[in-house]
Each structure stands twice: as C-alpha cells, then as structure tokens.
N, C-alpha and C positions, 0 to 999 in steps of 0.2 A: 412438706412441711413439716419440721420439726421444732419441740421446743427445747433448749438445753439449759441447764440450771449450774450457775458457780457456787455451789452446795457448803463449799467449805464455811462455817461460821454466818447460815443463814437463817432467819427467821421460821422457826416452825411454822406460824398460825398462816405465812406465805404459801409455804409447800404446801400445805392441806386444800388452801383455795387451788392451785395448780394439779394438783391429784383430780380434784372436783371438776375444773376445768376441761382438763383433757379427756375425762371420761365422757365428758357431755358432746365435746366436738369431735372426738376419737381421732386425735392428733397424737403423735410419740413425743413422751416426755423423757428426758436423759438427764440425771443429776449427776454430777461430776464431782469429786470432792477426794480429798486423800485422806478419808476415814470411812470405818464402815456404814453406811445410812440404811434404816430400815423403810423399804417401800412397800405398799401393802401390792398382792397379787392381781396384774393387769396386763393385759397385751400391749397395752399404750403405756407401762411406767417401765423404767429400769434406773438400773443407777451403774456408773465406772467407777471404779476405786485406782486413783491415782498416787505413784508415789509422793511421798512429801517432798515440798522444795520450793523454792520460789519461782512463781509464774507457772508451775506444773499445770496445773489444772488448768488455768488461761492456756498455755498453748497448746492441750490438747481440745479444749473446745473450739479454738481458731481452725485447727486440723479437722475437726467435724463440721464447722458451720458451714451451710451452703447460700445462696443467694434466695433470700425470704423466710431465711429461718429467724427465729426468736431467741435470745440469750435472754434470762433473767439474772441479771449481775449489780452490784452496789459497786463494782468497780469500773470506774469512768475510761481509763484506759482500755481495759477489755473492751466496753461496750462501742470506743472508739476503732478497734481493730474488726469487731463482727460489725459495724455499719463498712468501713472499707471493701469488706468482701460482700456486700450486697445484704447482708441481715439487717437485724433492727433488735433492740436492745430494752428493756424494761428495769428499771433499777426496783428495789423493794418499796419505794416511797411512792411509787407511782407514774416518775418521770419516762416517757418515751423518748427513746435518742434515735435518731434519725439523721441522714444527711446535711438536713437543714440546720440542727441545735447542736451536734454532739462535739465538734470544733471549737465551739466558744464554750460548752461546759466544760472541756479539759482544758483547755487556757485558763479558765475562771478557776478549776481544782488545783492547775499548778501554780499560780500565783498565791492562793490563799495556804497552800502547802507550804510556800516560800516566808512567805509571814508568819505562818506558826513557825516555822524551823529559825526564823531569825527574832522570834520571840516578841514580837510586833502585836499578834492576836495570838489568845490560847483557847484552848477548847475545839470542840468539835461539831459535828450535825446534832440536833436535839434530840431527845431520847426518842425511840421507835413507839407510836402508837396506835390508838384507834383513826385515827385522821389518816395516817401515813397506809394502813390497811385498807381502806374504804378506797383510799386514791388507787392502791395500785388493783383492786379486784374491778374498780372502774374501768380503768386503763386496759387491764387484761382482757376484760370482755368486750369492749369497743376493738381492739386490736383482734380479738377472735373471730368477732363479728364481721368485720371488714375483710378478713383475710382466708378464711374456713368456709368451705363449701361443708354444710353438714346434710 
C-alpha cells in the first residue's frame, strides 16, 4: 500500500500528521503537486512535481494509484476515480470515501455546485479548524490500523 496526496492547496497541518503517521507505520507517502514542496528526508516520503493545468495532478495520481492504496484529497471527483480503481480516499476533514458512499457524495457535490452556479445558494464549506484536524487524524489512524501490518 502507498499513500498519495493531492497536495495542491493542502492544509499544512494535515501534511504534518501524514509525515508522522507514515514514519510510524512505514508506508510510502507521495505528495503530488504542480509546485515545489519541501518534504523531510525520509525513505518513506517523496514528492512529484507535475506541470500546471486542469486535472494534471489528479490524472497523475490516478495513473499511480493501485487497489488498496489511500489517496488524501479534498477533490470528490478524484476520490470517485480512486474508489473506481479499488482504492480509498480521505478528505482533509476526515471523511473516508469508499464504494458505499462516494457516488452519493459526488451527486451531492454536483447538486450543490449547480445551486451555487444558479445563485440559489452562496458560500462554500466552513473554514478549516481544529475539529477537522481531529477528524482527519482519527480517520487516518483508523484506516492505517485496519490496513497496515506494522
């Protein structure tokens, strides 16, 4: 298993949690971004820089993901593609996407997007906070405990 991160515009505190977790469970972590990222020296942590452009990082992640891999992303369409390939996805707020829930979440996201574009609703998700960090750390720990043999 490997963990891939859709690292463009990603909360730094979540990346720090991931760095500590992969060192603990000894699983490869690859951050994919269209900008240079600083990563600690580790045999488990690396980064890949892709060219800028619509879905370039997402497409690179999909090309790399294998069954059982984990992708960390706030992008629900990317999470859907990951699950279709037999992987799992967790968003930075701690929601785990699986075959059981990703299609529903994608449909809800698309509906809300249509309502925002039509002016029916405004705004987006609440600001990222401590509760989100705790939810992510909890969900990541649950996932790694279930899927990793230390």
